[in-house]
N, C-alpha and C positions, 0 to 999 in steps of 0.2 A: 504493500500500500504506500503510495507516495505521501510525502510530508504534507503537501498542500491538501490532499484529500482527507488525511487524518485530522488536520486542523479544521477543515470545513465541517466534518462530522462532529468534532468536539464542540464547535460553535453552535451547531444545530441542536445538539444534546443539551446545551446550556441555555437555549432560548426560553424554555418555560420559566426557569428561575429568573432570568433577566427580565422577562415581561412582567413578572409578579413583583418586581423590585419597587415599583412606584405606581400609584393609581392611574396616572395618565397613560402608562405604557400599554397595558392590555386593551384598554378602551380605544385609544387612538389607533393602535395596531389593527384592531377589529374594524374600526371605521375606515381606515385606509384600504383594508382588504376588500371591503364591499362598496366603496363609494361609487364604483363604476357599474355595479351589478344591476340595480334597478333601472338606471338610466340606459343601460344596454338593452334590457328587456323592453323598456318604453320606446326606445328608438326603433327597435325591430317591430314592435307592435304598430307604431305609427307608419312604418314602411309597409307593413302588411296591409294596412288600411289604404295607403296611398297607391300601392302598386298591385293590389288584389291578390295577395298570396293566400290562396284558398287553403293550403295545407298548414298554415301557421296555427298552432294550438291556441284557442281562445280561452281566457279565464272564465270561471263560472260566476264572477261578479263583474260589474261594469269596469272596463279597463282603467278608467280615470280614478276609480276608487282605489284600485291596487297601486297605481302610481302615487296618488296623494298620500295614502296611508304609509307606504313603505319609505317614502322620502321623509315625511314629517315625523313618523314615530320610530323609524328604523335607522335611517342614515344620520341625521343631525344629532339625535340624542346620544348616540355612541360617543361622539366627541364632547357633547355637553356634560354627560356623566363623568367622562374622564377629566374635564376641566374642573367641575365642581368638587369631585372627590379629592382633587389635589388642593384646591384653594379654599373650600368651605371651612375646614378647621382653622385656616389662617385668618379668614375674614372675622371669625368670632372667638378666637382663642379656644377652640374645641379640640376634642381628642382626634388623633389621626385615624383614618379609616384602615381597618385591618385587611390584609391581603385577601382573605377568603371572601370578603364581601365584594370587593371590586372585581376580583376574578370571576365570581359567580355571576355578577351583572354582565360582564363582558361576554362570558360564555353563553349565557341564556339569550342575550340580544343577538349575538353573532349567529348562533345556530338557528334561532327563530327566524331571523332575517333571511338566511339562505333558504330555509325550508319554505317560507312564505313566498319567496321569489320563484322557487321551483313550482309551488302550488299554483302560480299564475299561468302555468303551462297546462291548464285544464286538469289540475290535480287537487280537487277540493279537500281531500283528507290532509295533504301536506300544507295547504293554505291554512286550515284550521289549526293544525298542530303548530305551525310557525308562529302565528299571531298569539296563540295561547302561551307558548314558551316565551315570547317577547313580553307578555303581560307579567309572567313570573319574574323576569328580570327587572321590570319596572317596580314591582312590589318590593323586591329586595333592595333596589336602589333608593326608593322613596323612604323605606324603613331605615336605611343607613343614614340618609341625610337628616331624617327626623331625630335619630339617635345622636348624631353630632350636634345638632342644634339644642337638643334637650340637655346635653352635658357641656354646652359652651359657657364660657365665662362672660362673654360680651356679645349677647345676641343683638342683632341689628336688623333694620328693615330689608337690607339686601339678602340676608339669610332667610328671613321669613318669605320674601317675595320669590326667591329661587325655589324654596320648598313648595310654596303654593303652586308655582308653575308646573313642577313635576307631578304634583298631586292631581292637578287638572289633566295633565297628560295621561296619567294612569286611569283616570275616569274615562277620558276619551277612548283610550285603547280598549278598556273593558266594554264600552258601548259598541265598538266595532266587533269585538269577539262575540258579543251577544247577537249582533246582526248575522255573523257567520253561522251561528247555531240556530237561526230561525226567527230572530226578532225582526220587526218592521224595518224597512229601508231608511226610515227617518233616523234610526239609531246610527247608521253609517254616516249619514249626512251630518248629524250632530258631531260625530267623532272627527270628521274632516274639518269642520268649522272650529271646533275647540282646539284642534291641532295647530291651526294657523294662528288664531287670534287669542286663544286662552292658554296656550302652552308655549309654542316657539317664540312668538313675538314678545310676550312678557319676560320670558327667560333671557332672550337676547338683550332686550332693553335693560333688564336688571344688571346684566354683566357690563354693558356699555356705560350705564349710569355710574357704576362703581369704578370701572377700570380705565375708561378713556381719559377722564380728568387726572387720575392717578398717574398713568403712564406719561401723559403730557407734562405734568408738573415735574416729573423726574428728569425731563430733557430740556424743557423750555424755561428760560430764566424769567423770573417775575410773573409766573403763570398762576392765576387764581383759579382754584378748582371750584366748579359749580356742580353741586349734588343736591338740588333742592328737595327737601323732604316731602313736599306736596306732590311732586311730579309722578312718582311711582304709583301711589294710590289712585291718582287721577287717570293715569294710563290704564291701570287695571280696570277701573270702573268703565271707561269708554270701550276698551277692547272686549270685555265680557259682554257688554251691551251689544257690540257689533256682532259678536259670534251668535248671540241669541236672535238678533234681528235677521241675520242671513239664514240661520237655521229655519226660521219660520217664514222665509221668503218675503220679508217686509222690506223689499229693496227700496221702496220710495222713501223710507225713513233713514236710510243709512247716512245721508248727508249730515244728520244731527250729531253723529259721532265722528265721521271722517273729517269734517272741517276742523273741529277742535283738535283732533289727533294730528292733522297736518300742521296746525299752528304750534302744537306742543313739541313736535319733533323738529320743526324749523327753529324754534326757540333754543332747543338743546344744541342743535348743530351750530348755531351762531355763537351761543354762550361758550362752547368748547373751542372756539377760535381756530378752526382748521388751517387758516392761512398762516398761522404761526407754527404749525406742526407738520410741515412738509419735509422736514429732515429730522432724523434719518428715515429711510424708506419704511422701516418696520413700524414706525409710528404713523407715517403718512397713510399707509394702507388702511389703518383702523378708521381714520377720519373719512377717507375716500369711500370705504365700504358703508359707513354710517350715512353718508350723503344719499344713498339710494332709499333710505327709509322715509325721510320727508318728501323726496321726489315721488316715491310710490304713493304716498297718501295724498299728495296734491293731485295726482292722476285719478285716484279713487274719488276724491272730493268732486273733481270736474265731472267724472262719470255719474256720480250720484245726483248732482244738481241738474244735469241734462236729463237724466231719467225722471226725476221728480217733476220737471217742467213738461217733458214731451212723451215720456214713456219709452224712449229709445235708449237702448243699452249700448252706448258708444264705447270704443276702446277694447271691448271684449275682456280677455284675460291679461291684457298687457299690464295694467296696474298691479295685479296680483303677482305677476312674475318679476316686475321691478322690485318688489319686496322679497319674493321667494328666492330668485336667483341673484339679483343685485345685492340685496342686503344680507340675507341668510348665507348665500353661497360665498360672497366676497368676504364677509366677516369670519366665516369658518376658515378660509385660507389665511387671513390675516392673523387671527387669534391662535390657531393651531400651529402655524409656523413660529409665532413668537414663543409659545410654550415649549415647543419641540427644541428650538434653538437654546433657550435658557436652561431647560432641564436636561440637556445633553452636554452642557459645558461648552457649547459653541458660541461664536460671537453673535451679539444681538443685532443681526442684520438680515435683510431679506434674501439676498443671493439671487443668482440668475434663474434657477428653476422656479422658486416661489413667485418671482416677478413675472415670469412667462405665464404661469398658471393664472395669476391675478389679472394680467392684461387680457389674455385670451378670454377669460370669464366675462370681462366687460363687453367683449365682442358678442359673446353668447347671449348676454342680456339683450343687447340691441337687436340681434337676430330674432330672439323670441318675441320681443315687443313688436318688431316689424312684421312678423308672421301673421299677426292679427289682421293686417290690412292687405296682405299679399293675395294676388289672384290665385296662386297655387298654394293654398294655406298649408296643406299637409306636407307638401314637399319642403317648405321652409321649416316646419316643425321637425322634420327628420334631420335637416341640416343643423338646426339648433341643438338637437339631441346629440348628434355626432360631434358637434363642437364642444359640448360638455366633456365627452370622452377624451377628445384630443387635448383639451385644456388640462384635465386632471391627471392624465396618465403619467407624465414625468414627475409631477408633484407626489403622486401616490408612491411611485418607486423610490423616490428619495426619502419620503416619510417612513416607509417600511424599513429602509436601511438604517435610518437614525434610531428608530424605536427598537430595532432588533440587534443593536450593537451597544456595547458599554459606553458610558460617558467618556468623552475625549479627555476630560480633566482628571479621570481616575477616581472621582468622588462616587459614593454610593447613590443609588436611585435611578 
């Protein structure tokens, strides 16, 4: 056996221990493994619809349900759990999360996500098993975060808000599991709306509310942090109201929440002074990613006002994807790159591969928004889906390498 082969086998044998060394490692690793999976299925599903692939296996649920649920409850939360289980104890001077807990969450979500994606290939048993296993992972994860908060010395609104977001996420996922086992389709619709407006967006906004001013102050001289105590509760109230209005198809009333949400997010974007935070790049991308949130809600507000006046739903799903791809996707790249760099002992900088992913993702957002008005709508959806795969592939490979190797500074974790 060659020395190189023996070294590689030894490294692979040590991978489980290495992944269990810190909370972010197994969860980010699992997220990087599957970040392309559902989008690959969705792109092929769209291609089957566009090009008439009669042999392509169809899911036993509406395809858009499968796409929305696995992106919202499977992909993003793997990274969010990894981030929170690393930072939650630090936010509130709480106990560190034990390895068995974060490994159990990573394993349940990873296996459940893969099974559910396979289930979309006309395999209803695998679909049910996958989402049920994901729900088990959520319950362990929520219980873990609640345990940290209960034993923390300095509980704060960011901790409570993050726990509330994942609790709503668990409720939404349970509603979808109920739908898979025979409940009315309104349960699935509720799950999708809670996933966007009651889970992901409150969770993302909570992290931005705490971390963007903090990161900016660490770099920019004479920077005043703005973390108004009133804005998180207000965002929660408006976002939950939005989720319920959309669930009940009260589209004509959405402007009542989307206009103030647009103003709220514009206020934060300006208060955080992004024009002062364009260097270094690893700080700039956080502010650039956040800019999609107020822009997305301006588009939603315009859409709502036009609908309330004329009954015409202009812009289609463009505003939603400005938030979902622009804000959620870009912030994922920005934040996960930052955590991976810092917790692997590497310089706190973006580097060529993360920049490539981030820039290409901005192109994908524009493609997806433009697809709403394109004459050949499904063709441009396929192109946007393929663009996601191209944008993320190098970043995924780099992330897997970083997470699967020891820290370069020799420190534990």
